[in-house]
DRENPA-696781 format. One record per atom (N, C-alpha, C): x, y, z. Coordinates in pm, whole numbers, plus 50000, padded with zeros to 5 digits. Atoms other than C-alpha are relative to their C-alpha. Layout:
// DRENPA-696781
XYZ/...
//
This chain:
// DRENPA-696781
498564996949972/152384996671876/500894991049912/499205009550079/153724965171700/500035004149850/500044995850137/152574978271361/500895012849984/499184987950008/154125012771427/501524996549998/498585003449994/157494997471526/500494991349884/499655007750113/157394973771231/500215008649876/499994990950116/156755001570976/501115010750020/499114989149968/158955027271150/501364998949930/498645000550064/162375014471024/499945002649846/500104998050144/161145014270661/499725015049971/500294985850018/159685049170688/501195008750029/498744992749968/162815061870854/501044998649889/499005002550108/164925045970583/499685008949879/500464991950115/162915063370310/500275014750029/499744985749965/163155097070495/501495003249993/498554997549995/166925093870547/500615001249859/499415000650138/167475087670175/499385010049902/500614990050091/165155114670033/499985013650058/500004986549945/165595143570270/501015008849935/499164990150072/167495174970163/501494995749999/498675004849994/170885162670281/499964984350021/500335014649991/170115125970203/501244991850034/498955009249971/172175097770338/500114990049887/499925010950100/173615072970085/499624986650062/500505013049953/172385037170107/500984992050081/499045007549927/175665023770243/500205005750143/500004995049861/175205045670553/498644997850060/501365001149946/171445045770589/499544985450030/500435013349981/170855008170551/500604993350123/499505005549878/173324997070822/499435006350129/500564993049876/171895023371067/498564994950019/501375005249987/168335010370995/500094985850055/499845013549942/169604974971062/500235000450150/499814998249855/170744987371406/498685002950068/501314996149948/167295002871462/499124987150015/500805012549999/165594969271372/500504990750110/499365008149897/168064951271603/499515004150139/500454994949872/167134973871893/498504996750030/501365003049985/163434969371835/499754985450023/500145014049977/163784931671815/500374996350144/499525004249864/165724929372143/499095006550111/500744992749895/163664955272342/498534997049997/501465001250008/160114953572213/499514985349980/500455013450034/159764918972060/500664989150089/499365009249906/162094902872319/500654988349939/499275010850068/164014881972069/501274996950072/498785003549928/166814862572233/501285003049920/498744995650063/170384873372164/500604989549909/499475010950084/171304839572017/499435000149861/500684999850130/168704841271743/500425012549920/499534987750065/169664877571664/501384998449945/498615001450041/173374869271649/500094990049886/499995009350108/172724838971427/499535005849869/500504993550122/170724859871181/501005010549946/498954990450046/173494886171171/501134992749931/498955008050058/176124859871106/499604994149863/500515005450123/173944844270836/500005010749893/499994988850097/173604878470665/501415003149953/498634997250038/177364883670669/500564989649902/499605010650095/177834850770486/499225002049868/500854998550117/174924856570247/500405011549913/499654988350078/176234890770146/501144997349900/498905002950093/179214874169978/499524997049863/500525003250125/176994862769697/499825012849911/500164988450088/175834897169561/501285008649993/498844990750004/179064915369654/501074994449905/499055005250097/181224891069456/499535001349856/500584997750137/178834894069158/500315014449961/499744985650029/179214932269180/501515001549967/498524999050024/183034928369201/500334994949862/499755006250134/183024905668892/499565009049890/500564991750101/180784929268698/500865012849982/499174988050001/182844959968789/501374996849934/498685004350052/186124940968712/499904998449847/500145001550145/184834931468363/499895013049930/500174986550064/183834967368284/501265008250008/498724993149988/187074981768419/501024994349901/499075006150099/189054956868205/499605004749858/500444995450135/186934967067900/500475013949970/499474986450016/187895003267956/501495000449975/498534999150001/191614997368014/500544993249874/499545007550120/191964972467724/499675006649867/500404993350118/190324995667477/498784994149934/501255006350053/187304972867424/498885010649990/501114990549997/184874999867526/500065010549893/499734989550098/186455026067305/499724994549855/500275006050131/186335002466998/498544998549981/501435001750013/182714993567065/499285013749984/500564986250006/181935030967106/500065005249857/499794995450138/183395039066761/499114992049903/500755008750089/181725009066597/498505002850004/501454997749982/178265014666743/499535013349947/500314986550049/178325051366658/499995002049849/499824998750146/179225046166293/499084990749916/500855010250073/176595019866202/498995007449909/500974992850083/173925045066086/499925014150058/500034986449950/173775083066108/498665004550053/501274996449951/170035083066194/500025000150153/499924998849855/169785095866556/499154989350077/500835009849939/166885072266637/500674986250001/499285012950009/168915042366514/501134999650105/498944999249899/171815053366733/499504998050141/500585001049859/169685057067046/499524986050024/500545013549982/167965023366993/501124989550005/498915009549998/171205004866917/500805001250133/499154998049883/173215020067199/499285001250136/500754997949875/170685031967462/499074988950033/500935010849977/168385002667421/500654986049991/499565013850023/169864970467268/501404997450071/498645001749940/173544975167381/499895000650149/500184998749857/172474986867727/499254987950057/500745012449959/170024957167749/500994988750022/499005010849987/172914933267695/500945002050119/499104996949887/175244950867937/499354998250134/500705002049875/172544950768202/499924985250034/500015014749980/172244912868159/501294994850048/498705004849960/175894908568208/500495006150134/499404992649887/176724934768471/498985005250101/500954993849909/173774953568613/500655010750086/499514990749899/174264976768912/500475013849942/499734986550051/174135008768710/500995001449884/498974999050098/176774999768454/499455003649861/500454996950137/174595001768134/499935015049972/500114985450020/173795038668182/501395006249995/498674994349993/177425045668271/500834997849876/499315003350125/178635028867951/499375005349878/500714996150119/175945037067700/499925015649990/500224985249999/175435073967800/501165007449944/498864993050063/179005086167723/500124997849846/499925003050146/178805069267379/499015009649926/501064991550065/175595088267296/500425015150002/499524986549988/177045121167423/501145002549898/498904999350100/180155114567207/499495001449857/500644999250139/177785112466906/499275013349982/500534986850013/176545147766978/498645002350068/501264998049927/173415142367190/500225008250127/499944991149884/172605166467474/500164991150127/499715008449882/174065152367805/498814998250092/501135001349902/170995160068027/498934990849942/501025008350062/168605143867779/500504985249988/499465013950004/170925113867737/499914993550131/500165005749864/170945109168115/498614994350020/501435003849983/167135107668112/499694987549921/500315011850092/166985083767814/500674987550054/499285011749950/169615060567966/499314994250119/500645004849876/167705058368295/498664993149966/501285005550038/164325051968127/500154987349921/499755012250079/165665026567875/500444988350081/499475011049917/167395007268145/499044995950109/501015004049907/164334993068305/499474986049965/500545012850040/162924963668109/500944988250034/499105011349978/166074942068138/500474998150152/499404999649866/166804950468508/499684988450093/500395011249909/164954921968680/500884987749977/499095011350027/167354897868510/501445005349979/498684994050007/170404921068538/501034992250077/498905006749932/173804908168646/499724985150018/500295014350006/172914872768542/498854996050098/501225003449924/169494873568716/500065002050147/499784998249853/170784884969058/498735005050069/501204995249926/167604904969150/498944988950020/500995010549988/165474874069090/500434988650088/499585011949919/167464844169224/500575003350134/499464996449871/169244862969502/499055009250077/500884990549931/166774890669573/498854993550077/501065007749927/164124865069667/500554987950077/499325010949932/166644841169822/499534997950144/500365002149857/165754847670188/498564994650017/501335005049992/162164837070114/499924985149993/499925014850003/163294801070066/498894993849910/500955005450094/161064795269768/500474988449920/499585011250085/161154763569563/500515004649865/499424995950131/163084764869236/498975002649891/501024998050104/160004760569019/499215012650022/500774987349979/158294790469187/500845012249960/499114988950046/161334813069129/499915000949848/500085000250146/161164802768767/498655005849953/501284994750037/157464811068752/499955015350025/499914985949973/158094844768912/500795007349888/499244994650110/160754851468647/499165001049871/500885001050122/158334840768373/498965011349999/500994989649990/155604864268495/500595013649992/499294987649999/158094892268547/500325003949858/499654997350140/159304889468186/498775003649916/501214997250078/155734889568051/499525014050027/500394986449966/154884921668241/500955010449935/499004991050062/158124937968120/499775000649847/500195000650143/157424926567763/498875009449952/501044990550036/154134945967756/500435014250027/499484986249974/155814976467912/500885004549888/499064997050104/158414974767640/499335005349875/500744994850115/155754983667385/499845015250011/500284985749976/155475018567538/501285007450053/498924993849930/158555026367753/501135005549906/498944994650085/161255029167479/499575012049914/500524988650077/159035052567280/499945012450086/500024989049907/158525074167587/501385005550029/498584996049979/162285074467640/500515007949880/499564992950122/162925084867281/499415014249993/500644987050007/160455113367317/500705010450088/499224990749915/162725128467582/501135006549925/498784995450069/165425134067322/499765003249849/500324997150140/163795134366970/498525003849989/501324995850021/160545147666824/499094988449968/501055010750041/157295127966768/500134997149853/499875001750144/157895133666396/501104990049968/498915009350023/161225116066410/499634985350044/500475012849950/159645087666615/499104993349899/500915005450102/156875082766358/500684995549876/499275003250121/159285082466066/500774987250014/499135011649974/161365054966228/499374989850085/500755008649910/158635035966412/500254985549970/499795014350037/159245003566213/501294994850060/498695004049942/162915002366312/499934999050155/500104999949849/162085011466675/499434986850049/500645012049945/159794981566714/500734987549956/499145011350034/162124958066524/501064998150108/498965000449898/164774967266780/499454995350133/500635004149878/162364963567069/499744984850003/500385014750005/161024929366961/501274991449991/498785008750014/164544917066871/500634997150138/499465002649868/165524920167239/498974993250086/501065004849912/162124912767405/499554985949973/500505013550034/161074881867217/500884988550055/499165010649937/164134860367304/500145001650148/500064997449854/164104876267649/498864993050068/501305005749946/160494865267711/500034984449985/499965014850024/161034830267560/501014993150099/498995005949913/164154823867762/499605000250145/500414998849857/162594835368088/498984988850039/500895011549971/160144805468057/500774988250052/499215012049962/162994781268118/501235003550088/498794996049927/165704801768292/499845014350056/500144987049944/165934831768522/501405007250018/498664993849988/169694839868490/500425008549880/499544991850112/170274852068138/499015003649892/500914994350104/167094863967963/500485013249946/499534986550046/168514899567952/501324999249925/498715001150063/172014889467861/499874994849856/500145006350130/171064866567570/499015008049914/500994991950072/167994887367471/500695012449946/499304987750038/170184918567460/501064997549888/498985003750102/172944901267259/499354997549862/500765002550128/170464888266998/499405013149943/500624986950038/168654922166991/501015009549941/498994991050047/171904940766943/500454996049857/499555004650135/173014919366644/498905002449898/501064997550096/169594921766480/499855015249975/500164985850012/169344959366545/501135006049913/498844995350084/172844965066397/499804996249856/500225004950136/172034943566091/498925008049926/501164992750058/168694960866029/500405015249972/499594985950017/170244995866081/500955001549886/498995000050115/173064987465834/499235000049866/500825001050124/170394978865577/499055012149981/500874987850007/168415010465660/498514996050004/501415004549996/165244989965717/499225008050109/500894993149906/162435010465878/500535013650049/499374987349958/164675041265905/499885010649895/500004988450091/164285075765750/501465002849963/498664996850046/167305085465543/500475013550063/499414987949937/169605110865716/501345001749934/498664996350058/172665128765579/501104994350090/498945006549927/175805109665688/501135010550026/498894990449965/178105133565877/501024992950096/499135007449911/179875105466068/501264995849925/498725005650055/183475093666014/499844985149985/500035014150019/183495059665854/501374993750000/498755006849998/186195033865878/500885001950114/499254998149876/187205041866231/500524987050054/499595013049952/187395005366319/499824989349897/500095011050097/188024974266114/499114989050053/500885011249956/185874942866120/500784991350103/499175008149905/188794924666293/500005006150140/499994993149873/188914951066568/498634998250071/501345001649938/185164948166626/499854985550055/500105013949953/185374910166647/500814997850128/499165001149883/188214912566890/499365006450123/500634993149889/186324937867101/498804992950054/501195007549956/183244915467114/500394986850066/499535012949943/185354885367219/499734998450149/500235001749854/185224891567598/498514997550033/501445002549972/181384894867596/499574987149947/500365013250055/181054864867368/500434988950087/499505010249913/183224844367595/499204999450127/500814999249876/181294856067902/498664992649979/501275006150028/177984845267743/500214984649979/499795014450021/179434811867629/500264992450126/499725006849871/180754802967972/498754999350084/501235000449920/177464812568134/499064989149944/500895009950061/175484791167888/500454985650032/499425012949978/177834761167927/499794995550148/500115003649859/177624762468307/498575000450055/501404999449953/173814767568324/499124989849935/500885009950070/172464741368081/499974987350081/500195011449908/171074712768288/500514986849931/499595012050072/171924686968013/501514997750008/498535001049988/175644694068056/500344997050146/499715003749860/177434680968370/500495011550090/499354990349919/178904713568485/499105006350108/500854994249903/175844727868657/499834991350125/500145009749890/175364696468870/501275000050081/498715000249932/179074696168953/500185012250091/499784987449930/179114732369063/499015001650118/501004999449895/176024727069282/500054987550092/499875012449925/177194693469434/500155003650154/499984996349857/176374697369808/500524988350085/499475011449920/177914664069911/501225005150079/498934995449910/180174671370211/501364994749965/498605004250026/183914670470140/500845001350125/499314997449872/185374686670454/499075006650098/500804993749893/183574694870783/500835001850125/499324997249870/184844710571103/499135008350091/500824993049901/183044722171416/500775012350051/499314987649961/183944758671490/499465004250137/500474997149866/183004757471857/498525003049999/501424996149994/179694774771932/499465006949876/500384992850121/179774793671600/499164991349905/500765009250090/178544762871404/500904990749929/499265010550073/179564735371166/500365005949868/499484995050127/181784747470879/500154988449906/499995010650100/181404726170567/500395004749865/499704997650148/182944725570220/499594987949922/500505011050081/181184704669964/500874996849880/499325003850119/182454686869656/499915010749887/500144989550101/181124716069443/500525013450053/499414988149934/183074740869666/498905009650044/500974991849933/179994752969845/500395001350145/499594997349864/181114769370171/498785003050093/501204999049914/178484765470447/500375001250145/499944999849854/178044774470809/498684996050049/501305005949959/175364752570962/499795000750149/500344999649859/173544754171289/500705010950078/499234988749943/174924788571366/499545002850144/500194997449857/175214794171745/498944990050058/500925010449941/173244761771806/498565001049951/501344998750053/170184773571609/499854991549871/500245007150128/168624758871292/500415008649881/499674990750107/169924788871090/501294996349938/498775003750073/172464781370820/500155009849881/499714990850114/174084801270531/501124993749924/498935005750084/176264792470238/500405009249886/499534992550115/178274805869945/500534990049897/499625008950106/178604787169613/501105006849914/498804994150067/182114796669497/499974999049849/499875002250140/181884781469156/498695004149927/501254997850070/178144786569073/499575014750003/500314985649992/177694822869190/500735006949880/499344994150117/178364843368869/500965011050035/498954990249961/181524860468999/501374994549950/498785006350044/184644838868975/499834994349860/500445004850132/182944821168687/498685006549970/499064998050115/182434838268440/500865012350003/499384986750010/183624873668519/501544999350017/498545000349972/187064867468678/500764991449901/499435009150099/187804837968449/500105006849863/499984993750127/186894857868140/501095010549994/499004989749999/189074887068241/501394994049992/498655006550002/192054863968311/500374994249865/499715005750133/191684846667976/500265010849896/499884989650104/191394879267781/501215010050025/498834991549974/194314897467952/501114998549896/498955001750099/196944881967723/499525003249860/500504996750132/194664886167417/500135014849972/499934985750021/194684923667466/501325005950049/498694996449960/198274924467594/499995011050109/500114990349884/197304943567921/501174997450088/498845001149915/200374949968129/499674995350143/500175004849861/200864935568481/499565011650092/500354988949911/200664970068639/498585004649973/501374995950035/197414978968454/499004989150052/500855010949947/195984944468549/499815001450150/500044998149855/196824950668914/499045011950033/500844987949980/195174985268894/498504996649979/501355003850032/192014970368740/499434992150120/500515008049890/191694944869026/499865008650128/500034991849879/192494969869303/498885010549993/501094989950012/190124996869167/498654993550012/501305007549992/187334971269126/499654996850143/500225003249860/187794959769480/499545011750082/500374987949929/187594994969608/498575004449972/501354996050043/184385001069417/498904991950069/501055009149936/182644972669606/499845003350151/500104996849848/183184988669951/498645005450036/501304994349969/180055010469952/498854990349982/501075010150018/177754983769794/500014989250115/499935010549898/179084959070057/499285004450127/500714995349878/177874980370350/498525001849981/501434998850028/174544987770181/499354986150009/500525013550006/173924950670119/500054993350137/499925005749864/175074939970469/498825005650082/501094993649928/172614965270614/498664994349959/501255004750052/169794953470390/499744985850043/500205014249963/170354916270461/499744998150151/500265001149854/170604920970840/498605004750036/501354994649975/167494942470839/498944989849953/500985009650048/165554917070629/499924987150087/499965012249917/166754887070835/499315002150133/500594997549868/165764903671159/498495002649995/501424997150017/162394915471027/499204986949971/500685013150020/161634878970935/499944991350126/499995007849874/162284866471291/498625000650064/501254999949923/159184855571476/498854993049933/501065007550068/157194835571222/498805008949971/501214992550027/153554847571215/499985013450081/499934987149924/154454874771468/501145008849957/498804992550050/157394887971266/499535014049952/500264986350039/157634924371165/499385000449857/500515000050143/157034916470792/498554994449998/501385004949998/153894896370877/499025010450053/500734988849943/152604925371084/499675010549891/500194990250111/153154949170788/499094994449891/500795006350104/151734924470542/498524999650034/501435001149955/148584919970747/499315013749989/500594986650012/148044958070758/499725003549855/500164997850143/148544960970381/498774992049947/501115008950043/146144931570328/498685005550041/501264994949954/143474947170541/499585012749931/500264986750064/143854981170375/499604998749852/500255001050144/143794969570010/499304987349954/500685012150041/142464934070002/500524994949869/499645005850132/142354919069653/500585009949904/499534989250088/143354952969506/501555002650015/498564997949975/146974949969625/500814999549870/499265000950129/148104940769270/500105013449933/499884986750055/147424977069178/501135008150058/499004991749928/150004989969424/501334992450017/498835008149965/152534961269453/501275004949932/498864995750075/154864973969180/500625013150054/499504987349947/155095008469335/500814998550131/499145002749883/156364994069663/501394995449956/498665004050050/159134977469463/500775011649945/499324987850055/159855010969295/500565008650117/499544992349880/160125027769638/501304993750048/498775006749954/162675001369735/501225003049914/498884996950088/164815007769427/500345015150008/499804985749992/164405045569468/500985003250112/499094996149888/166105046569811/501234991550006/498815008749988/168475017269768/500925000349880/499174999950119/169635020969412/500144986449934/499775013750051/169164984269334/498684991950004/501185009050006/166384960469219/500284988550099/499635010849910/168244933869419/499645003450142/500244995949863/168144953369741/498495002850025/501424997949988/164524963169680/499274987050023/500615013149982/163584926569645/500344993950135/499605004449868/165604917769956/499185006950108/500624992049893/163974945870152/498444997350005/501465000650001/160324942270046/499404986349953/500515012850042/160094906669909/499174992750107/500665007249891/159084892870250/498695007350033/501214992749982/156494920970292/498984996249891/500865003250111/155044913369948/499434985450018/500375014049981/154994875870024/498904998950111/500935000449889/153174881370354/498675005949957/501254993950048/150604904770190/499254990849906/500695009150099/149914879669909/499344988750075/500545011249927/149394851370155/498735004050079/501134995549917/147034871870374/498815004549915/501074995950088/144984884670079/499474989149913/500345010850083/144844851669903/500385001849851/499504997850132/146534865869594/501114990549962/498875008650043/149094846369384/501285005450053/498674995549947/152444847969566/500905003249886/499104997850111/154264844369236/499695013049926/500364987450072/152314872969073/500425012150080/499674988849919/152814896769365/501505002050001/498534999349996/156534888769381/500545004749863/499604995150136/156774894069001/499745014949991/500284985849997/155154928169047/501065007750082/498894994049921/157724935569322/501275001149914/498814999650086/160534926669081/499895010049887/500254990250106/159014947468801/500145014050058/499954987249934/158664976369046/501435003750032/498624996949974/162264973769151/500775003849875/499314996450130/163274975768785/499585014049955/500484986950051/161085005568695/500405011050092/499474990549907/162295022669010/501365005349974/498654995750042/165725025068851/499935013649924/500164988150069/164415053968651/500125012650089/500014988449907/164065076268956/500964998050114/499095003249892/166705060369171/501115010450012/499024989149973/168925086769335/501414995549964/498605004950026/172105065069312/500304999649853/499745000650142/171685058768941/500055013349933/500014986650053/170865094968872/501365007250026/498724994449961/173955106369059/501144994249920/498965007050079/176095080368881/500095004549857/499994996250145/175055088768527/500285015049986/499704985450004/175205126568604/501505002150019/498534998749974/178785122268735/500744996249876/499405004650120/179765102768428/499975010449889/500194990050108/178405130068197/500315013850042/499674986849943/179545158768418/498865010150004/501234991849988/176035171768477/499915003450150/500064995749860/175715192768798/498645005750041/501204994849939/172685199769016/498754998749916/501185001550088/170105185968773/499174987750047/500695011749957/168905156368982/498445001550008/501454997549990/165505172369052/499345000549864/500564998850132/164925180468685/499944985849935/499975013650057/165835144868585/498854991850055/501095007449939/163385129768838/498665004149949/501274995050049/160575152268722/499634994249865/500215005950134/160975138068369/499834985050005/499965014750004/161675101568452/498844994150086/501055005149911/158885098468714/498724997249914/501215002250088/156255100368431/500004985949940/500045013750055/157335068668241/500014989650113/500025009449891/157915051768580/498544997750043/501405001249960/154265058968677/499204992049895/500715007350112/153015046768337/500334985350008/499515013949986/155125014968387/499124992950103/500775006349889/153295007668716/498554997649956/501375002450048/149905012068546/499914988149904/499965011250091/150874988468268/500184986850075/499785011949917/152134963168527/498704995550067/501295003549933/148804964568712/499004994649904/500975004850102/146764960168392/500374986149954/499585013150045/148864930668277/499674989650111/500275009449888/148534914868627/498534996550008/501435002649984/144764918868621/499414992549883/500675005250116/143984909368261/500724990449914/499195008450087/146864892068088/500544987450071/499395011249926/148584870468353/498984988450024/500945011449977/145354850368437/499814991749875/500195007850119/145174839668075/501064989049982/498875009050021/148594822968079/500384991850126/499635006849876/148884812568447/498814997250083/501115003549907/146674796268707/500145009250126/499924990749883/146344826468941/498595003450048/
//
């Protein structure tokens, strides 16, 4: 009975989000959180104080991802209103008339960089219209955008799926770094195949063969710095890797290296070099601020993470409210329990760099006060649905973790361990993909199933870091078939009632991705790591 009640909320969640009249994640996840709450109170007999403390903790913890989403949306809304996106669209489209070059530059390298900065579905929403504007078929573009936007996702939105998605597991810093390192290595091998599979959805094998040299130059230009950076940092491998890859891809395409010659039917001279430099300024500033605030040798990272108490006040039975020197807002000993939660105002990648970058660049692009207000208000409205989805996911996860060895996730983990044993590495990534499929987010997938994966790894004796890396890879590859992303890109491109057709095509590279992940986990990872 305990196993049935532990699995039931997850099965119900999947059903609610894939049935004919599916519920969106912002409705389904809060309802499932209520179901878990009832099970905890009635069957597991958890006391109301512990339940209430975990709910309060989730409400504080949700401020981290939701402010990152707000910052990412704000940055992209500003880029649209200021004309930055339009300038980049013209520039990227006019670099080389070869369709393969255009797809790799815009759908791969440019989207790779945008994923690193923003995440949350923005790359497909930005890159896809550019490709359609260059004459590509909208339905095929939607598929390509979804498949291409997989490799960088685990480090999207400044690494949010990795450092926040596994946050509730309370892992040490060095282990999160190891998870990120393994994740990047698995993605790197997948990148040898997935971009080619994506291209095949829109161009012929003949075109791919003719331009294969350029394709792999573009792939390696993004993946090599991405993989190297992931060995020392889990926040901006995708952002920096994508930026380097984009610059190299553009340079190589300009020179025509590895590309078949195609008749130029594009309009040249649409944008000047000065306009391009100005349009790249916000992204460049964003990357610069991130690097400055994340390098350990500089003083800013330590200052922003300074947990030394500055002001403390007891809020009755609610707990001890504390503000640190680094402006970390914490609620400790919630309702008299040992449960605490906090929000790092300066270090969470929201206020810095997104909001600061937008505020700095507003006068550079002479955006009016009314347009600026509209950008902020619209961005805030766009965070409403993700807020409810994330609140539901965090409450659900927090409550499923209650009970130590007798918790719901431990019960599920034990059943998985008994069923698969040492072969769980073959299936781990697909569980992550299921999480992304119904939630629309690698971050939410990691939040939802990270604890289950951890429990399964511990019970089977498998490497925890490896299993969690497979979870993160799965959450990224699940973006290809994710209902939310498919609906979003279809809406942007004005495609109606083609969701089923898109999934039928994208599920193939997603399945291949999982096979590659399992093979790398079995044969490659042990060579580089002590697993």
